N, C-alpha and C positions, 0 to 999 in steps of 0.2 A: 319907918319901916311901912311901905305901902303893901294894903291889902290887895290879894287877887280877888277877882269877882268872877262869879259863874252867871252867865247869861242863859235863862230858861226859855225854850220855845212856849209862847204863850199858851199853847194846847197843853202842856204839862201842868199850869197852874189853874186854867181853867174848866179842863175836862177829866185829864188822867188822874188828878188828885181825888175827884169826887167820885170817878169810876172805881179806882182802887179801895179807897176808904169807905166809901157808901155802899158800891154795889158788891164788891168782893170781899168786905168787911176785913182789910188786911192796911192798915195804915203802916205796917212795918214792910211791906213791899213798896209803898211810895218812898219811904225813908231810904230802902237800898236802892231804888232807882235813882233817887237824887244823889246819893252817895255815889253811886257808879258813874252817872253823868258828870258829876264834878271831878273825880278821879281821872276821868279820860280826856279831859278838855285839852291836855296837851300832848295826846297820843295814849296809846295803849296801856293799861294799869293791869299789874299782876296783884291781886288782892285776896288773901286768905280769907275763911269765914272769920276767923279771930279780927282780922284787920277791918272787915266791914263791921263787925259787933262794936270793935272800939270806935268806929267813924260815926256809928249811928246811934250807940249806947243801947243797942239790942242785944238779947242772948245771941249765940252761935246758932242755937236750934232756929230761932226767929229769923234769923238772916237765911239760913237754909231752906226755911219753908217759903221764904220770901222770893230768893232764887228760882225756886221750882215754879212758883206762881207766874213770876215774871217771864221764864221760859217758857212756859205752858201759853202765855198770852202772846208770845212772840215779841216783846219788849226788850229784852236782852239776848245776847249772843254770848255763850259760854265754850271756851276751848280750853285745852291742856295739853302740853307737849307730851308731859309725864304724868302718870296718875297721882304721883305725891305733891307734884308742883303746884303753887297757886293758881287759882283759876286767871284766865285774862278774859276781863268782859268788855262787851262793846255794847252801848245803848242802842238799841233801835228805834227808829220814828216812823212806825208803820203809816201813820196820819199824813206823810208827807208823800206817801206812794198811792194815795187814794183808797188805801185799805183802812178799813175799822178797826179799833182796839177791841 
């Protein structure tokens, strides 16, 4: 069976990781960003907090906190059609639009 691969923008590994882990002191935010990036490679993905926790090995609370940080930093977009539906996440790449993270 062939393994799928995920290609990351070099900025993610060289700058974003150090910024989220070192500056924001939130390695969980980096892991959640990676999980969202990987899940949306083939289009939008609906992910509950439980699904993100399963993918990352973090607690649901850690995932919720990470999502809030990533939203505040404008690194992800989160939408829902209904309040009880899992969220639809879209990773953003503000560094590609000449904006700083």
